[in-house]
VEXTI-243478 format. One record per residue: residue number from 1; residue in three letters; x negated, y, z of N, C-alpha, C in turn. Coordinates in nm, 3 decimals. Example, Ala and Ser with C-alpha at 12.3 -4.5 7.8 and 13.67 -1.06 7.14 Angstrom:
// VEXTI-243478
<atom pos="1" code="ALA" n_u="-1.319" n_v="-0.569" n_w="0.780" ca_u="-1.230" ca_v="-0.450" ca_w="0.780" c_u="-1.320" c_v="-0.330" c_w="0.780"/>
<atom pos="2" code="SER" n_u="-1.285" n_v="-0.225" n_w="0.708" ca_u="-1.367" ca_v="-0.106" ca_w="0.714" c_u="-1.290" c_v="0.003" c_w="0.787"/>
This chain:
// VEXTI-243478
<atom pos="1" code="UNK" n_u="-1.830" n_v="1.292" n_w="14.544" ca_u="-1.787" ca_v="1.301" ca_w="14.406" c_u="-1.828" c_v="1.436" c_w="14.350"/>
<atom pos="2" code="UNK" n_u="-1.862" n_v="1.434" n_w="14.223" ca_u="-1.896" ca_v="1.559" ca_w="14.155" c_u="-1.809" c_v="1.573" c_w="14.031"/>
<atom pos="3" code="UNK" n_u="-1.793" n_v="1.699" n_w="13.989" ca_u="-1.721" ca_v="1.728" ca_w="13.866" c_u="-1.813" c_v="1.806" c_w="13.775"/>
<atom pos="4" code="UNK" n_u="-1.825" n_v="1.758" n_w="13.652" ca_u="-1.899" ca_v="1.827" ca_w="13.548" c_u="-1.796" c_v="1.899" c_w="13.463"/>
<atom pos="5" code="UNK" n_u="-1.801" n_v="2.031" n_w="13.464" ca_u="-1.708" ca_v="2.112" ca_w="13.385" c_u="-1.780" c_v="2.170" c_w="13.265"/>
<atom pos="6" code="UNK" n_u="-1.721" n_v="2.152" n_w="13.149" ca_u="-1.774" ca_v="2.207" ca_w="13.025" c_u="-1.674" c_v="2.314" c_w="12.982"/>
<atom pos="7" code="UNK" n_u="-1.715" n_v="2.440" n_w="12.990" ca_u="-1.626" ca_v="2.554" ca_w="12.970" c_u="-1.657" c_v="2.622" c_w="12.837"/>
<atom pos="8" code="UNK" n_u="-1.553" n_v="2.653" n_w="12.763" ca_u="-1.567" ca_v="2.716" ca_w="12.632" c_u="-1.506" c_v="2.856" c_w="12.638"/>
<atom pos="9" code="UNK" n_u="-1.591" n_v="2.961" n_w="12.654" ca_u="-1.540" ca_v="3.097" ca_w="12.668" c_u="-1.467" c_v="3.147" c_w="12.543"/>
<atom pos="10" code="UNK" n_u="-1.359" n_v="3.219" n_w="12.569" ca_u="-1.281" ca_v="3.284" ca_w="12.464" c_u="-1.354" c_v="3.410" c_w="12.421"/>
<atom pos="11" code="UNK" n_u="-1.368" n_v="3.430" n_w="12.291" ca_u="-1.426" ca_v="3.554" ca_w="12.241" c_u="-1.379" c_v="3.576" c_w="12.098"/>
<atom pos="12" code="UNK" n_u="-1.398" n_v="3.697" n_w="12.050" ca_u="-1.359" ca_v="3.728" ca_w="11.912" c_u="-1.432" c_v="3.634" c_w="11.817"/>
<atom pos="13" code="UNK" n_u="-1.359" n_v="3.574" n_w="11.728" ca_u="-1.419" ca_v="3.485" ca_w="11.629" c_u="-1.441" c_v="3.342" c_w="11.677"/>
<atom pos="14" code="UNK" n_u="-1.403" n_v="3.314" n_w="11.801" ca_u="-1.423" ca_v="3.177" ca_w="11.850" c_u="-1.319" c_v="3.084" c_w="11.787"/>
<atom pos="15" code="UNK" n_u="-1.366" n_v="2.962" n_w="11.757" ca_u="-1.279" ca_v="2.860" ca_w="11.699" c_u="-1.290" c_v="2.735" c_w="11.783"/>
<atom pos="16" code="UNK" n_u="-1.177" n_v="2.667" n_w="11.800" ca_u="-1.178" ca_v="2.544" ca_w="11.879" c_u="-1.068" c_v="2.452" c_w="11.827"/>
<atom pos="17" code="UNK" n_u="-1.107" n_v="2.331" n_w="11.786" ca_u="-1.013" ca_v="2.232" ca_w="11.734" c_u="-0.976" c_v="2.138" c_w="11.849"/>
<atom pos="18" code="UNK" n_u="-0.866" n_v="2.171" n_w="11.919" ca_u="-0.825" ca_v="2.093" ca_w="12.035" c_u="-0.790" c_v="1.949" c_w="11.997"/>
<atom pos="19" code="UNK" n_u="-0.729" n_v="1.930" n_w="11.883" ca_u="-0.691" ca_v="1.797" ca_w="11.838" c_u="-0.815" c_v="1.707" c_w="11.825"/>
<atom pos="20" code="UNK" n_u="-0.920" n_v="1.759" n_w="11.762" ca_u="-1.044" ca_v="1.683" ca_w="11.748" c_u="-1.106" c_v="1.656" c_w="11.885"/>
<atom pos="21" code="UNK" n_u="-1.107" n_v="1.756" n_w="11.970" ca_u="-1.168" ca_v="1.744" ca_w="12.103" c_u="-1.100" c_v="1.633" c_w="12.184"/>
<atom pos="22" code="UNK" n_u="-0.967" n_v="1.632" n_w="12.183" ca_u="-0.891" ca_v="1.536" ca_w="12.262" c_u="-0.892" c_v="1.396" c_w="12.200"/>
<atom pos="23" code="UNK" n_u="-0.882" n_v="1.388" n_w="12.069" ca_u="-0.868" ca_v="1.257" ca_w="12.003" c_u="-1.000" c_v="1.192" c_w="11.961"/>
<atom pos="24" code="UNK" n_u="-1.106" n_v="1.273" n_w="11.946" ca_u="-1.232" ca_v="1.215" ca_w="11.899" c_u="-1.350" c_v="1.239" c_w="11.994"/>
<atom pos="25" code="UNK" n_u="-1.373" n_v="1.366" n_w="12.030" ca_u="-1.492" ca_v="1.397" ca_w="12.110" c_u="-1.485" c_v="1.335" c_w="12.249"/>
<atom pos="26" code="UNK" n_u="-1.379" n_v="1.362" n_w="12.322" ca_u="-1.371" ca_v="1.312" ca_w="12.460" c_u="-1.364" c_v="1.159" c_w="12.466"/>
<atom pos="27" code="UNK" n_u="-1.291" n_v="1.091" n_w="12.378" ca_u="-1.298" ca_v="0.944" ca_w="12.378" c_u="-1.439" c_v="0.892" c_w="12.349"/>
<atom pos="28" code="UNK" n_u="-1.514" n_v="0.961" n_w="12.263" ca_u="-1.652" ca_v="0.923" ca_w="12.235" c_u="-1.737" c_v="0.939" c_w="12.362"/>
<atom pos="29" code="UNK" n_u="-1.718" n_v="1.049" n_w="12.434" ca_u="-1.790" ca_v="1.070" ca_w="12.559" c_u="-1.756" c_v="0.958" c_w="12.658"/>
<atom pos="30" code="UNK" n_u="-1.628" n_v="0.927" n_w="12.672" ca_u="-1.584" ca_v="0.821" ca_w="12.763" c_u="-1.651" c_v="0.688" c_w="12.727"/>
<atom pos="31" code="UNK" n_u="-1.655" n_v="0.656" n_w="12.600" ca_u="-1.714" ca_v="0.530" ca_w="12.556" c_u="-1.864" c_v="0.526" c_w="12.587"/>
<atom pos="32" code="UNK" n_u="-1.933" n_v="0.637" n_w="12.565" ca_u="-2.078" ca_v="0.639" ca_w="12.585" c_u="-2.118" c_v="0.634" c_w="12.732"/>
<atom pos="33" code="UNK" n_u="-2.047" n_v="0.705" n_w="12.819" ca_u="-2.088" ca_v="0.707" ca_w="12.960" c_u="-2.035" c_v="0.588" c_w="13.039"/>
<atom pos="34" code="UNK" n_u="-1.935" n_v="0.520" n_w="12.986" ca_u="-1.888" ca_v="0.395" ca_w="13.045" c_u="-1.825" c_v="0.410" c_w="13.183"/>
<atom pos="35" code="UNK" n_u="-1.843" n_v="0.307" n_w="13.263" ca_u="-1.775" ca_v="0.297" ca_w="13.393" c_u="-1.825" c_v="0.397" c_w="13.497"/>
<atom pos="36" code="UNK" n_u="-1.934" n_v="0.467" n_w="13.469" ca_u="-1.980" ca_v="0.571" ca_w="13.562" c_u="-1.880" c_v="0.686" c_w="13.568"/>
<atom pos="37" code="UNK" n_u="-1.803" n_v="0.704" n_w="13.460" ca_u="-1.701" ca_v="0.809" ca_w="13.454" c_u="-1.580" c_v="0.766" c_w="13.535"/>
<atom pos="38" code="UNK" n_u="-1.546" n_v="0.843" n_w="13.637" ca_u="-1.435" ca_v="0.810" ca_w="13.726" c_u="-1.304" c_v="0.875" c_w="13.683"/>
<atom pos="39" code="UNK" n_u="-1.311" n_v="0.993" n_w="13.622" ca_u="-1.190" ca_v="1.062" ca_w="13.575" c_u="-1.231" c_v="1.163" c_w="13.469"/>
<atom pos="40" code="UNK" n_u="-1.133" n_v="1.196" n_w="13.384" ca_u="-1.155" ca_v="1.292" ca_w="13.276" c_u="-1.028" c_v="1.376" c_w="13.262"/>
<atom pos="41" code="UNK" n_u="-1.045" n_v="1.506" n_w="13.238" ca_u="-0.932" ca_v="1.594" ca_w="13.214" c_u="-0.973" c_v="1.699" c_w="13.112"/>
<atom pos="42" code="UNK" n_u="-0.877" n_v="1.743" n_w="13.033" ca_u="-0.899" ca_v="1.849" ca_w="12.935" c_u="-0.794" c_v="1.957" c_w="12.958"/>
<atom pos="43" code="UNK" n_u="-0.838" n_v="2.081" n_w="12.959" ca_u="-0.747" ca_v="2.195" ca_w="12.973" c_u="-0.754" c_v="2.282" c_w="12.848"/>
<atom pos="44" code="UNK" n_u="-0.640" n_v="2.334" n_w="12.807" ca_u="-0.635" ca_v="2.435" ca_w="12.702" c_u="-0.595" c_v="2.566" c_w="12.768"/>
<atom pos="45" code="UNK" n_u="-0.676" n_v="2.669" n_w="12.751" ca_u="-0.646" ca_v="2.799" ca_w="12.810" c_u="-0.521" c_v="2.859" c_w="12.749"/>
<atom pos="46" code="UNK" n_u="-0.435" n_v="2.913" n_w="12.835" ca_u="-0.311" ca_v="2.974" ca_w="12.787" c_u="-0.311" c_v="3.126" c_w="12.799"/>
<atom pos="47" code="UNK" n_u="-0.360" n_v="3.176" n_w="12.914" ca_u="-0.364" ca_v="3.321" ca_w="12.932" c_u="-0.457" c_v="3.355" c_w="13.046"/>
<atom pos="48" code="UNK" n_u="-0.484" n_v="3.483" n_w="13.059" ca_u="-0.562" ca_v="3.531" ca_w="13.172" c_u="-0.471" c_v="3.550" c_w="13.292"/>
<atom pos="49" code="UNK" n_u="-0.523" n_v="3.614" n_w="13.395" ca_u="-0.448" ca_v="3.635" ca_w="13.518" c_u="-0.331" c_v="3.731" c_w="13.505"/>
<atom pos="50" code="UNK" n_u="-0.338" n_v="3.820" n_w="13.411" ca_u="-0.231" ca_v="3.916" ca_w="13.388" c_u="-0.148" c_v="3.874" c_w="13.267"/>
<atom pos="51" code="UNK" n_u="-0.017" n_v="3.896" n_w="13.272" ca_u="0.066" ca_v="3.861" ca_w="13.157" c_u="0.016" c_v="3.928" c_w="13.028"/>
<atom pos="52" code="UNK" n_u="0.014" n_v="3.849" n_w="12.922" ca_u="-0.025" ca_v="3.902" ca_w="12.792" c_u="-0.175" c_v="3.910" c_w="12.768"/>
<atom pos="53" code="UNK" n_u="-0.257" n_v="3.866" n_w="12.863" ca_u="-0.401" ca_v="3.870" ca_w="12.843" c_u="-0.451" c_v="3.735" c_w="12.793"/>
<atom pos="54" code="UNK" n_u="-0.561" n_v="3.739" n_w="12.722" ca_u="-0.621" ca_v="3.617" ca_w="12.668" c_u="-0.687" c_v="3.536" c_w="12.780"/>
<atom pos="55" code="UNK" n_u="-0.691" n_v="3.405" n_w="12.764" ca_u="-0.759" ca_v="3.323" ca_w="12.866" c_u="-0.909" c_v="3.350" c_w="12.866"/>
<atom pos="56" code="UNK" n_u="-0.970" n_v="3.337" n_w="12.981" ca_u="-1.115" ca_v="3.350" ca_w="12.990" c_u="-1.183" c_v="3.238" c_w="12.913"/>
<atom pos="57" code="UNK" n_u="-1.127" n_v="3.118" n_w="12.924" ca_u="-1.181" ca_v="3.001" ca_w="12.856" c_u="-1.075" c_v="2.946" c_w="12.762"/>
<atom pos="58" code="UNK" n_u="-1.112" n_v="2.925" n_w="12.637" ca_u="-1.020" ca_v="2.870" ca_w="12.538" c_u="-0.991" c_v="2.723" c_w="12.568"/>
<atom pos="59" code="UNK" n_u="-1.090" n_v="2.655" n_w="12.629" ca_u="-1.075" ca_v="2.515" ca_w="12.667" c_u="-1.176" c_v="2.480" c_w="12.774"/>
<atom pos="60" code="UNK" n_u="-1.148" n_v="2.369" n_w="12.842" ca_u="-1.241" ca_v="2.316" ca_w="12.942" c_u="-1.225" c_v="2.165" c_w="12.947"/>
<atom pos="61" code="UNK" n_u="-1.337" n_v="2.096" n_w="12.957" ca_u="-1.338" ca_v="1.952" ca_w="12.977" c_u="-1.399" c_v="1.923" c_w="13.113"/>
<atom pos="62" code="UNK" n_u="-1.341" n_v="1.830" n_w="13.186" ca_u="-1.388" ca_v="1.797" ca_w="13.320" c_u="-1.414" c_v="1.648" c_w="13.330"/>
<atom pos="63" code="UNK" n_u="-1.531" n_v="1.613" n_w="13.381" ca_u="-1.572" ca_v="1.474" ca_w="13.398" c_u="-1.608" c_v="1.452" c_w="13.544"/>
<atom pos="64" code="UNK" n_u="-1.557" n_v="1.346" n_w="13.605" ca_u="-1.584" ca_v="1.318" ca_w="13.746" c_u="-1.673" c_v="1.194" c_w="13.758"/>
<atom pos="65" code="UNK" n_u="-1.777" n_v="1.207" n_w="13.840" ca_u="-1.871" ca_v="1.099" ca_w="13.866" c_u="-1.894" c_v="1.088" c_w="14.016"/>
<atom pos="66" code="UNK" n_u="-1.949" n_v="0.977" n_w="14.061" ca_u="-1.979" ca_v="0.957" ca_w="14.203" c_u="-2.086" c_v="1.055" c_w="14.254"/>
<atom pos="67" code="UNK" n_u="-2.185" n_v="1.085" n_w="14.167" ca_u="-2.297" ca_v="1.169" ca_w="14.210" c_u="-2.363" c_v="1.232" c_w="14.088"/>
<atom pos="68" code="UNK" n_u="-2.447" n_v="1.331" n_w="14.114" ca_u="-2.525" ca_v="1.392" ca_w="14.006" c_u="-2.614" c_v="1.286" c_w="13.941"/>
<atom pos="69" code="UNK" n_u="-2.671" n_v="1.199" n_w="14.023" ca_u="-2.759" ca_v="1.094" ca_w="13.970" c_u="-2.682" c_v="0.998" c_w="13.880"/>
<atom pos="70" code="UNK" n_u="-2.559" n_v="0.964" n_w="13.918" ca_u="-2.476" ca_v="0.875" ca_w="13.835" c_u="-2.444" c_v="0.943" c_w="13.702"/>
<atom pos="71" code="UNK" n_u="-2.413" n_v="1.073" n_w="13.706" ca_u="-2.388" ca_v="1.149" ca_w="13.583" c_u="-2.512" c_v="1.149" c_w="13.494"/>
<atom pos="72" code="UNK" n_u="-2.626" n_v="1.184" n_w="13.551" ca_u="-2.749" ca_v="1.192" ca_w="13.472" c_u="-2.786" c_v="1.058" c_w="13.410"/>
<atom pos="73" code="UNK" n_u="-2.771" n_v="0.950" n_w="13.486" ca_u="-2.805" ca_v="0.818" ca_w="13.434" c_u="-2.712" c_v="0.776" c_w="13.320"/>
<atom pos="74" code="UNK" n_u="-2.583" n_v="0.811" n_w="13.331" ca_u="-2.486" ca_v="0.772" ca_w="13.229" c_u="-2.490" c_v="0.863" c_w="13.107"/>
<atom pos="75" code="UNK" n_u="-2.506" n_v="0.992" n_w="13.129" ca_u="-2.498" ca_v="1.091" ca_w="13.021" c_u="-2.632" c_v="1.108" c_w="12.949"/>
<atom pos="76" code="UNK" n_u="-2.740" n_v="1.105" n_w="13.025" ca_u="-2.873" ca_v="1.134" ca_w="12.972" c_u="-2.910" c_v="1.063" c_w="12.843"/>
<atom pos="77" code="UNK" n_u="-2.893" n_v="0.932" n_w="12.834" ca_u="-2.932" ca_v="0.861" ca_w="12.712" c_u="-2.848" c_v="0.899" c_w="12.589"/>
<atom pos="78" code="UNK" n_u="-2.733" n_v="0.965" n_w="12.611" ca_u="-2.642" ca_v="0.997" ca_w="12.501" c_u="-2.631" c_v="1.148" c_w="12.475"/>
<atom pos="79" code="UNK" n_u="-2.710" n_v="1.226" n_w="12.546" ca_u="-2.699" ca_v="1.372" ca_w="12.535" c_u="-2.709" c_v="1.420" c_w="12.391"/>
<atom pos="80" code="UNK" n_u="-2.805" n_v="1.373" n_w="12.316" ca_u="-2.824" ca_v="1.421" ca_w="12.179" c_u="-2.702" c_v="1.391" c_w="12.092"/>
<atom pos="81" code="UNK" n_u="-2.647" n_v="1.271" n_w="12.102" ca_u="-2.529" ca_v="1.235" ca_w="12.023" c_u="-2.408" c_v="1.318" c_w="12.062"/>
<atom pos="82" code="UNK" n_u="-2.389" n_v="1.337" n_w="12.191" ca_u="-2.273" ca_v="1.413" ca_w="12.239" c_u="-2.285" c_v="1.559" c_w="12.197"/>
<atom pos="83" code="UNK" n_u="-2.401" n_v="1.617" n_w="12.214" ca_u="-2.422" ca_v="1.757" ca_w="12.177" c_u="-2.414" c_v="1.777" c_w="12.025"/>
<atom pos="84" code="UNK" n_u="-2.456" n_v="1.679" n_w="11.948" ca_u="-2.452" ca_v="1.690" ca_w="11.802" c_u="-2.309" c_v="1.695" c_w="11.749"/>
<atom pos="85" code="UNK" n_u="-2.213" n_v="1.650" n_w="11.828" ca_u="-2.073" ca_v="1.650" ca_w="11.786" c_u="-2.006" c_v="1.785" c_w="11.806"/>
<atom pos="86" code="UNK" n_u="-2.063" n_v="1.873" n_w="11.885" ca_u="-2.000" ca_v="2.001" ca_w="11.918" c_u="-1.961" c_v="2.081" c_w="11.793"/>
<atom pos="87" code="UNK" n_u="-2.046" n_v="2.095" n_w="11.692" ca_u="-2.005" ca_v="2.174" ca_w="11.574" c_u="-1.883" c_v="2.118" c_w="11.500"/>
<atom pos="88" code="UNK" n_u="-1.846" n_v="1.994" n_w="11.527" ca_u="-1.728" ca_v="1.937" ca_w="11.463" c_u="-1.597" c_v="1.992" c_w="11.518"/>
<atom pos="89" code="UNK" n_u="-1.601" n_v="2.057" n_w="11.637" ca_u="-1.477" ca_v="2.110" ca_w="11.692" c_u="-1.484" c_v="2.255" c_w="11.739"/>
<atom pos="90" code="UNK" n_u="-1.604" n_v="2.312" n_w="11.747" ca_u="-1.610" ca_v="2.452" ca_w="11.792" c_u="-1.737" c_v="2.522" c_w="11.746"/>
<atom pos="91" code="UNK" n_u="-1.730" n_v="2.655" n_w="11.745" ca_u="-1.847" ca_v="2.738" ca_w="11.721" c_u="-1.889" c_v="2.809" c_w="11.851"/>
<atom pos="92" code="UNK" n_u="-1.836" n_v="2.764" n_w="11.963" ca_u="-1.862" ca_v="2.824" ca_w="12.094" c_u="-1.976" c_v="2.750" c_w="12.164"/>
<atom pos="93" code="UNK" n_u="-2.067" n_v="2.825" n_w="12.224" ca_u="-2.172" ca_v="2.767" ca_w="12.307" c_u="-2.111" c_v="2.736" c_w="12.444"/>
<atom pos="94" code="UNK" n_u="-2.100" n_v="2.608" n_w="12.481" ca_u="-2.035" ca_v="2.576" ca_w="12.608" c_u="-2.120" c_v="2.613" c_w="12.729"/>
<atom pos="95" code="UNK" n_u="-2.052" n_v="2.638" n_w="12.839" ca_u="-2.114" ca_v="2.663" ca_w="12.968" c_u="-2.089" c_v="2.538" c_w="13.053"/>
<atom pos="96" code="UNK" n_u="-2.195" n_v="2.486" n_w="13.113" ca_u="-2.185" ca_v="2.364" ca_w="13.194" c_u="-2.198" c_v="2.402" c_w="13.341"/>
<atom pos="97" code="UNK" n_u="-2.109" n_v="2.347" n_w="13.422" ca_u="-2.119" ca_v="2.365" ca_w="13.566" c_u="-2.099" c_v="2.228" c_w="13.633"/>
<atom pos="98" code="UNK" n_u="-2.185" n_v="2.198" n_w="13.728" ca_u="-2.171" ca_v="2.076" ca_w="13.808" c_u="-2.139" c_v="2.120" c_w="13.950"/>
<atom pos="99" code="UNK" n_u="-2.029" n_v="2.068" n_w="14.002" ca_u="-1.987" ca_v="2.105" ca_w="14.136" c_u="-1.953" c_v="1.982" c_w="14.219"/>
<atom pos="100" code="UNK" n_u="-1.962" n_v="1.998" n_w="14.349" ca_u="-1.923" ca_v="1.892" ca_w="14.441" c_u="-1.776" c_v="1.909" c_w="14.475"/>
<atom pos="101" code="UNK" n_u="-1.699" n_v="1.803" n_w="14.462" ca_u="-1.557" ca_v="1.806" ca_w="14.493" c_u="-1.541" c_v="1.799" c_w="14.645"/>
<atom pos="102" code="UNK" n_u="-1.473" n_v="1.895" n_w="14.702" ca_u="-1.456" ca_v="1.904" ca_w="14.848" c_u="-1.317" c_v="1.859" c_w="14.892"/>
<atom pos="103" code="UNK" n_u="-1.220" n_v="1.861" n_w="14.802" ca_u="-1.083" ca_v="1.819" ca_w="14.838" c_u="-1.027" c_v="1.731" c_w="14.730"/>
């Protein structure tokens, strides 16, 4: 299993519409990638490691697939549509990480 993490770094002037992300963007992603998607989670950053510090990431979306190949086959044909929706909820350039789930 692999996890595709889409991380939105916190910075001065960053904007993120969590309501839009949860209610519109992520359901659209789920619909487009179909049954290849095994699990989905969304996190909203609350704070950094020390009390009173800002979170490193304002938000993160996580998508679980059986393999990198399954992700690429499901996501690839819809990449342009999914990426075109980003300005509707944020002005942040997301960071993408693909990792293998070990536990």
